[in-house]
N, C-alpha and C positions, 0 to 999 in steps of 0.2 A: 708704694703700688695699693689702691684701694681697690678692694673688691666689690663689686655690685650685689646689693642684697635682691633677695627674691621680691621684694615690696616694689623696689627700684624696677625690676624687670618687667612686673606685673604691670606696674603704672607707663614703663614705657611702652609695653603691648597695647595697652588700653588707649594710650595717645594716638599710637600708629594706627590703630583700626577706626579710632573717631574721624581723624583725617583723611584716611580711604573713604568711609562711609560718607563724609562730607561731598568730597570730590564726587564718588562715583553719583550720588543722588542729584548732584548740581549737572553733571553732564545728562547721565539718564534723564533728566526733566526736559530739559530742551531737546534732547534725540525724540522723548517721546511726544512731545508739544508739534515737532517738525515732521514726525511721521502722520500726525493726525492732519496736519495741515496737506502733505502730499496724499493721503488717502483724499480729504476733500476736492483737492485740485482734479486727481485723476477720475473723481465722481463726475464732476464737471464735465470735465473732458469727453465722459463717455458719454451722458445725456446729450450734448451736443452733436457727437458723431451719430449717436441714433437718431435725432432728430433730422439732421443733416441726409442720412439714408432713407429715411422716410420721405421727405421731402421731393431727395431723387426718384423715388420710386412711382410718386405720384406723376411726377413728371414727364419722365418714362411711359406711364401707361397713357398720359393724354396725347404724347406725341405720336405714338405707337397707335392710338384711336385715329388720331389726324390721318396717319400714312394709310392706314388701312381703309378708312373714308374717303381718300383721294384714289388710291387702288381702284376701289369699287367703283368709282366713277368713271374711271379710265376705263376700265375693263367694258362697262356698259357702251361708253362712246366708240371703243374700239370693236365690239359685237358689233353694234349697229353697220360700222365701216365695213367688215366681212360679209354680212348679209346683204348690205347694198353692193358689195365688190361681186359678188358670187351670183347675183340675181342680173347684176350687168353685164354677165358673159352671154346669157342670150340674147340673141336678136330683138327679142319680143318685149324686152324692157330694156332699152336704152337710156330712159331717165334714170334708171336705179345706178349706172355709171357715172352719170352726172352727179348723183348722190354721193356717192364713195368718193369722187374727186373732192366734192365740195367739204365730205366731213373729215376727209385726209387733211385738206389743208388749214382745218382748225384743229389738228392734234394739238392738245397742250403737252411742256415737256414735263416729264423725259419720254412720255410717250412719242414722240413725234422722233426725237432722237434713235429710242429702241427701235420704232417701225424700220428707217432707212437701214438701220445694220440688219435688223431681220428679214426684210426684203431682200438685202444684198446675198443672203445665204442663200436661198433656192427662190428667186422670182417667179419661175416658172410652174413650181408644183406647191403652189400657196394651199390648196386644198389638203394635200398630203404631208404638210409640213406638221411633226409632230410637235413643235416648239410655238409658243408665240412671241411676241416684242417684250412681252412680260419675263419671259426666261432669259434674257439679252444682259451680259454683264453693264453694257449702257444704260438700262432700268433701273435709276438708283432716285430714290425719294429720300431728299435730306432729311425730311422729318424721321423717316424710318431710322436714317444714321445717326439723327441726334437721340433718339429713342436708344438706341443701342448704346452711345456713348453715356445716355445718364443713368442707363439699368448698371453700367460697369461702373459708374461712380457710386452708385446708391451699394453694389456688392463691397467696395473700397473701404467707403466710411462703413460700412457696418462690420468687416472684420476690424476696423480702427477701434470700433467702438467695444467689442467683443476682448480686445487685448488691453486697452483703458480700463474695463470692469477688471480684468484681471491683476492689473495695475495697483488699481485701488483695492481689492482685497487682499496684496501681498504687504502694503503699506499698514493697512487696517492688522492683520498677523502679525507684523512689526511694532504697530503701537502696543499690542497685548503682551508681544516678548518684553518690551521696556517696562511696561507694567510690572510683569514678573521679576525684573531686575530691581525696581522700585521696592516692591512687597519684600524679598530676600533680603534686600539691603538695609531696610527699615527692622526687619524681624529679626537681624543679627546684633543689632543693639539692645536687644530686649532681653536676650538670653544671660543669663549668669556666669556660664561657664566659659574661658575664654577658648576652650576649644571648638564647643560648639559657637560661637560666635564667630569664628574662622572658617570653621565648615560652611556655614550658611552664606557667610560674606563670598566665598569662592563659589559658590556656585551662582550668585548673581554675577561675578566678575564673568565668570564663563558666560552666561548668559549677555551678559553685556556686550562681549569680543563677538560673539556670535550675531547680536543684532548690528554692531558697525559693521562687520564685514556683508551681511545682507544690504546693510544701507547703502554703502560704497558701489555694490553691483546693480543696484536699480537703477533704472531710469529717472529722473528728475525733471518735474514741471514747477516751473515759478511762474 
């Protein structure tokens, strides 16, 4: 039965150490490159989301401006009708009653529908009614609804951009972590004492395990 000498044990320890170093360096190099790739992809996704959010904000502002302009025109038309209707109630101004009918017949949508609904609420007290057709549920301008949808989409894309930015930062930090693994692994081969070599290599192994666990938990974008 042969007895293993101290030199043989040392040689076997050195060989085992070198094998682990080579394997760890190879795997960590790939994981470092993958983390950098993911960080770049999430950074691109963040930029796209921010651009889409900005475009949606601009579109929402445009649609809201169109809705306000349309409302202003219809308010002016309705005010003219109201003045003509009120004046037409006087016996001395029958022509105003005719004018009120002409204006009302030319009400655009959604004012025409809202006017009918509003008139049906209390047609005998039009002068005392606290509301206007513009307060009716049927007064819905499609541009305003589209503006709200665009604004909601902008908010959603902005939140997506912030989330993508955080994911990119996470992968950047993960790249730094794997770079630290490469550093400790490479340094372990430059030390003279076996105990020091295994201590430094163990630090690299622990960091590598932490990095792999984090990498597995992060969302991927290919």
